[in-house]
Structures are given as C-alpha cells and as structure tokens.
N, C-alpha and C positions, 0 to 999 in steps of 0.2 A: 577315495579322492573324487573330486568334482571338477574336472578340467574345464567344463563349459563355463560356469559362472566365474571361476578364477580367471580364465582367459578374457572374459568380457570386462572385468574390472581392470585388467592390465591394459587393454586397448583404450579404455576411458582415460586411464592415467597418462598413457602416451599422447592421446589426443589433447588432453589438457596441457601437458607439458609443451607440446608442439605449438598450440595456440598461444601459450604464454611467451614462447620464444619468438614467434612472429610478432606479437604485440610489442615485446621488448625491442626487437630489431627496428620496428616501425617507429617507436618512440625515440630510439637512439638516432635513427636517420633524420627524424624531425629536429632533434636537438643539435645535430651537426650544423655548423655555420657553413653556408655555401660560398665558395669563391669562384666566380665566373671568369674564365680565361678564353679570350678570342684570339685565334692565331691563323697564320697563312702557311704553315709548314707543310711540305710534301715529301715523298720519298723516305729515305732513311732517317732524316731528322724528325719527320712526323711520327714514324713508327717508334723511334727511340723515345721521343717525348711522351707519347701515349703510354708506353710501358712505365715510364717514370711517374706519371700522374696516377696510374693504376696502383703502383707500389706505394705512393704517398697515401692514397685513399685507404688502402688495406692496412697500412702500418698504424694508423691512429683513427680515432672516431670523432674527434672534436670538430674536424673540418673536412669538407668534401669539395674537391676541385672539379668543377663542371667545365670540360674542355669542348670548345666549339670551333670547327674550321669555317672560316668566313670568306674563302676565296683567295685570290692573289694579294700581293702586298697592297696595291692600290685599293682594291675592294674592301679588304679588312680594315685599313685605316679609315676609309670613307664611312663604312658602316659603324665603326667604333666611335669616331668623332661625333657622328650624328646621334649616337645613343648614350653619350657620356652622362647626361643628366636624367636618363630614363631609369626607372626602378629595376628593369630587367636588363640593363646595359652591362657592359663588361666591368669587372673590377681590376683585371689585368689585361692590357691590350698590347699585342705584338705589333710594333711599328718599325718599318725600315728606316735607314738613315735618310733616304730621299723624302719620305713622308713625315719625318719627325718635326720638320718646321711647321707643317700645318697643324699638328697636334699642339705644339708649344704656343701657337698663335691663339689658341682657345683660352680665354680668360678663366682662371681658376679651374682648368681642366685636369691638371696633373698634380698628384701628391708625390714629392720626391722620395725615391727609395731610401735615401740616407735618413729620412725621418721615420721610416718604417722598420728597417733592419734591426735597430736596437731592441725592438720588442721581442725578438727571438732569443736574445742573449747568446748568440752563437759565436764560437771562436773560429769558424770556418770562412768568414767573409774577408779573406785576404785575396783580393782579386788580382788576376794575372794581367788583364788587359793593360796596354800602354797608358801612360799618364795623360796623353792628349787624345782623347776620343770625345770630341766636342759635342757630338750629337747625343751622347749619353751623360755628359758631365756639365757642371755649372762653372762659373768663373772662378770658383774656389777649389776646383778639381774634385768636387764631390759627385758621386754617382747619383744621377737623377733617375736612372732606369737600370734594370738588371740585364747584363749583356748576353742575351739568349744566343744569337748567332753573330759572332764577331769573326770576320774573315779578312785576310790580306791576299793580294794577288800573288800567285805562284806560277812557276813554269813546271809542268809535268812532262816527263819524257818516257817513252816506251823502251825499256832496257833491252828487250829482245830485238827490237828494230835497230837499236844502236849497235848491238853485237853483230847483226847481219851486215851492217854497213861498215864494220871495222872501226867503230868509234868506242872509246873507253866509256864504261858505264858509271865511272866514278868521277868524271870530269865534265860536269854540265857547263853550258856556256855562261860566262860572266857578263859578256857584252853582246850587243846586237850583231856586231861584226863576227864574233865567235859563233853565234847562232847561225848566221848565214852560211858559214863554212860547213857546219854540221848538217844543215838542211840540204845543201848540195850533195853531200855524201849520202844522205838518206834517199834523196831523189834518184841518184845514180844507182843505188843498190836496188831500188824498186821492190820487187818480190811481193806483190800483192797490195802494197799500200797505195791508196788513191791520192793522198796528200802528205806533204812533209810536216806542215804546220797549220794549225787553225787556232781560233780564239773564241772564247765565250765573253759575254759582257764587253763588247768591243769599245764602247765609249768610256767605260770605267777603266779599262786596261790602257787603251791607246791614246787617250786624251788626259783623263784625270790623273792617273797614276804615273804616266810619263812625266807630267809636270811635277808632281810631288816627289818623285824619285830624284829629280835633278834640281830641287829647290826652286821651282818655278810655279808661281800661283797661276791658276787658270782664270782668275777674276781679280779685280782691284779690291781694295779694302780687306786684304788678307783673306781672299776667297769669300768675302762677305761677312767674315767673323767680327770685323771691326765696325759694323754698322750698315745701314741701308744705303741704297743708291749705287751698289757695285756694278761694274760693267765687265764683260767677258774679255779675256786677253789671250786665249789659246790659239790665236793665229800668229804667234810669235815664231822666231827662227827655229827654236827647238822643236816645236810641234810640226812645222812645215817640213823640216828635214826628216822627222820620223815618219810622217804620213807619206812623204815622197819615197822613202825606202820601202815601206810596206806596199806601196803601189807598184814599185818595180818587182817586188816579190810576187804580187798577184799576177803580173804579166808573165813572169817566168814560172808560175804555178808552184813556187816555194810556199806561198801563203794562200790558203783557200778560205775566204771568209765564211762564217757560219751563222750569220744573222745577229740579232741583238741580245738574245737571252742566253740560255744554257745549251743551245744546240751543239756547240762544239764539244761539250763534255761527252755526249753520246758518240760522236764520231771518233773521239780519242779512245773511249772505253771499248769500242768495237774493234779497235786495231786499224781503223781506216786511216787515221793520221798519227804521225810519230811523235809530234810535240804539240802541247796545248798550253795556252795561258788562260788561267781561270781563277776563281776564288778558292781559297784553301778549304772553305766549307763544302766544296763539291767533292772532296777526296773520298768521303765515305760512300757516296753513291757510285763513284767511278770504280773504286776498289772492289765493290760488290759485284760488278759486271766484268771487269777486265780479267783476261786470262794470261796476263804477262806481268812481270815485275815493273813497278813504277818508281822512277826517280823523281825527286823533288828539288827545285832550286828557286832562288829568289828571281824576281823579274829582272831581265838583263838591263844594262844601262849603257850610256854613251860615255866613253872615256873623255871625249872632248867637251861633254856637257857637265861632267862631275868627276873629279879625281876619286872621290869616294861617294857611292850612291847614298842618298838620304832615304830614310825609311818611307815606305809607301803608306797609302791611306788604309785605315781600318774601316771596313764597311760591314754591312749586315743589318741586324735588327736587334731590338731590345724589348723587354717587357716593361710597360709603363703602368704605374698604379694610378687609378682614377681618383680625383678629389671628391669629397662629399660622402664617403662610405662610413659605415659604423666602425666603432672600435673593434668589435668582434671580427669584422671582415679584415681589418688591417692586421689584427693578430693572426688571422688565417693566412694572409699574404706573407707575413714575416715567417711563419712556421713553414710554409711551402717553399719559400726561397731558401730558408736554412736547410731544408731537406735536399734541395737541388745542389747546394754548396758543399754537402758532405763529400769527403774524398771519393768514396765508392761511386756515388751517383755522378759527380763531376767528371771523374775519369771515364766512366761509361760514355757520357755525352761527347767528350773530346775525342775518344778513340773511335767511336762508331761514326761520327759525323765529319770529322776533320776540321770543325770550327776551332778557333783558339780556345784553350782551356779557360774555364770560368775562374779558377782559383790557382794560386801558386802551388797548392798541394797537388792538384790534378796534373800540373806540368811536371813536378818533381817525381811523382809516382810513375808517370809515363816514361820519364827519362830513365829512372832507376830500374824499371822492370823490362827495359829493352824494347818498348813499343816503337820508338822512333827508328830502330834498326830495320823494321819491316819496310820502311820507305827511305832509302838512302838520301840524305840531304835534308830531311824534315827537321832533324834536331837543330841544324844551323838556322833554318828558317824560323823556328820557334824562338831561338835565342835572339835573333834579330828583331823579332816582333816585340820582345820584352824590353828592348832598349828605348830610350827617349827618342822622340820624333823631331824632325826638322820643322821650321816655322811654317812651311807650306804643306806639311803632311798632317796638320792638325784637324783637317776636315774641311767641309764646304757647307756654307749656310747661305743659300741663295733662294729667292722667292720663285715659286713655280718650277722648282728644279727638275721635277719629273718631265715637264714639257721641254726644258732645255736639253735634257739628256736624249729625249726622243728626236730633237732637231739634230743633235750631234750624230746620232745613228743614221738619220735620213741623209745627211750630207756625206758621211763616210761611205754609205752605199753608193752615192753618186760618184764619189772618187774611185772606189774599187771598180765600178762598171765602166770607167773611162768617160763618163758624161761630163765630169769636171776635173780640172787639174787640182792638185792638192791645195795650193794657196787659195784658189777661188772657193773650193769647198769649205775650207776653214773660215775664210772671210765671211761667206754666206751663213755659216753656222753661228758665228759671233754676232752678225747683224740680226739674224732672226731670233737668236737666243736673247739678245738684249731687249727686243720687243716683247718676247714672251715673259720676261721678268717684270715688266711694267705693271703696276696695279691696273685692274680693269677700270675703264672709263665709266664713271658713275652714270647711270641712266638719268637722262634729263627729267627733272621734276615736272609733273604736269602743271600747266598754267592754271592759276586759280580761276574759278568760274566767275564770270561777270555777274552783276546784279540781275541783268536781263536773263541770263542763262538760268540763274537760280529761280527766277519767277516762272520760267517755262517748265522747269522740273516740278515745281509745286503744282502748276496747272495740270500736268500729266498725271500726277498722283491723284488729284481730285477727280479727274475724268475717269480714271481706272476704278475708283470707289463707286462711282455712280453708274 
C-alpha cells in the first residue's frame, strides 16, 4: 500500500470539489435577483421580520431579499422617496400611514401591489384587514400596498393589579365612565403601582380615534379623503368633553401622561401602570417583558356620544412597491409577498407582534389553536377589526399630517400641564394645524436682470480674463 500518494490525490480531489462548490455558489448568488427592502421596524417586529427574510432567502435561490434598516418612520420615508429613481434605491419601501401621502404625491413613484400579486399565482392572498384602509387601498378597494403593520387602538389592563384591587379580570371597561371607576379602585389599592392609567400615541388615541369611534370626523371633506382644502374640526364638543375628562384625571393622578410615542408601553409592561391605551401592534413587545397576565379590550366610548361605538382607525405601515423596476424584480416581490402570506409565516407574524393578521387564514388558525385565549378579550377585538368601518373610520388624508400630529401633541402637553384649558388647547391645535396644512409659499422668483446689469456682468467677465 502507498498511503502517501493516495492521500495526496484525495486531497486534490477534495480541493477541486470545494472550489467547484464555491464557484457554483458564487454563480448562483450572482444569478439570484435581488429585491431591496427598506424598513423602520424595531424590537420584536424587526426580529420577527428578519427571521422571515432569512427563511425566504434560504428556501429558494432565484431571489434574494436585501433588508436594510433606515431609521424611524420619517427617516425611512424621506430616504426612500429621495431614492425612488436611483438604481440602488428600494424596491419595497415600508411607509407609515402618516407618511404615505408624501409617497403617493410622487408622480409615477408607486406600482400598485394588486398589479404584482398575480405574478405569484398564490391562493393565500385573502387579506384580513378591514375593507376601508384608505392609505393602503384605492378608490376601487384594491390593495396598493402590502399591510405590513396594521394596528388598531386597544386598552390593555394588568390582570394581577385588577385582582389586587378586587376588580373582575373578565369585565374590562366598556365606557370611559366605567374606566374611571376601575381606575379609582386601582388607585385605592395602590400596592406599588405608580399610576393607574397611561397612554402611548396620545394624539392618535385621544383625538383621532375618539373622533372615529363616535362617528365624528376630525377634519372637513371626510377627513380630507374627498379632496384638498380640508380644515380641522377636532375642537368640537365631543373632543372638548373628552380632553376635559382626561385633564381632571391628570389632576387626580388617575391618568399619568407618557409623552408622544411608545413610552407608555414600557411603563405598563414594567407594572408601573395598571391600564394602557396603545396600538395593538405593541402587544408583542409588551408581552415579552410583562410578568403578569394581560387583558385586552376595545377603546372605551361615551354612551352619550354613540349608542354603539363605530370602529376605530386602522393605523400602522405598509410595504409599497416602487415603479420602474424590472420584470424579474417584480416577480421577486410577488414571490416574497406570497411567502409572507403563507399561513405558517403569517401566523408567526400575527402572534409574535400583535399586529392584525395579514390574511384570513392567519386569523382562523390563531382562533382555532387557542392563541387568543392567552390574552382575554383579544378574540373580540380581532372580530371587531374584521367588520366594516364607519364613514369617519376610513382614515385620514391631510397634507403635512406629521406636522399636524406634532401640533396636537404639543397642545395636549400644554393642557395636561395646566398651561391651557382644554378648549383653548384644542382651538390652538386646530388653528396652528390649519396653517401647517397650507402649501408652502413659493419663493419669490428673482427679478429679471436689466440690460444695464447684463452689461456690467459682461464687463466683469472680460476684466477677469485680462
């Protein structure tokens, strides 16, 4: 036997095979069509989406999704809109409902999803989201974008805190008056809680959705959906009464404001506050941290404002396809979205994040497997979300709405601090918001140069040359 030479030949064979495998992988990677996705997800939604993208890339070799985090909602939308026509810009761009108007204002910027989905020939595109999600749909109720994060406002309550306060854990408050009684009981029970109630996304909850819940628009022209030139109207009796009630709760420390974003989520998850109003899409992050049972209920309503509450707004974000891409890229987008819509993947997203299910199948699987039993009340909230919405719960389409919402927050802060009474705060928010919605005054065009000025310019150029 001659082990030496025999071993040498074996090594050469292995090296050759290895090189061939590397070359094949390289060629395959080059052959895969890249689909660039820009997003603003964080926390559990980001982790879940990254896992899904990795699963898609591993499952097939024809397409490769390149996922890039581009900052918060505003930064992602701004960067994406600026790069729509660039060769290295996004193919799919995550845009929130607040920023969607800026994207749609770009001429030939968006290719509707309803034109792309048929390329995948999938039977899983039976979407769950309510029929009236105007920032994602066109006038014929067709989806223009994929509903990545669709959320509705919900009330979450700490079941352990309710038990300590002698409150039933299966009877959440239906009205704001009911909630007030429960908050007083929580406050009287004390036992380590620093606040009875707080809220995230205060303008979305306490102005926009209070209006939608009671069939009251916050702006003329059907919240701007019926055309341009709308003006704000949320300084009406309904909103003044609600903000006045919240102000009285602030003074009695039943309600402790938590800023403009998602700060309230953290305070509730830590056990600091017993009740929270927030977006349903926050449930995944909160459940990951909380060490107590969480009850879920719809946003409370006013009996005097509505015999039966109208459904609330669906907020969140969507994936928008960019116009002007190749057929291969659109095939890749269709294949990727079909993967997301498969029951297993769609169920994972819904259950891990708390966002509304993408598809009817994801909802039905979650219902039949007992997922909703983990969060008492969640099944009822999901069923309510699936029903048709009232005329003022179809959405909001107002110019510069991010600025309007910032003004709402600013004026609510002034009311909570006692700087302004509720009516004045809302009046000022409407007045300033109306100004913010006006188109920017065009810069005055420079005066045309006189003949004398042109002659002087010509003389200067000649002198410079000499």
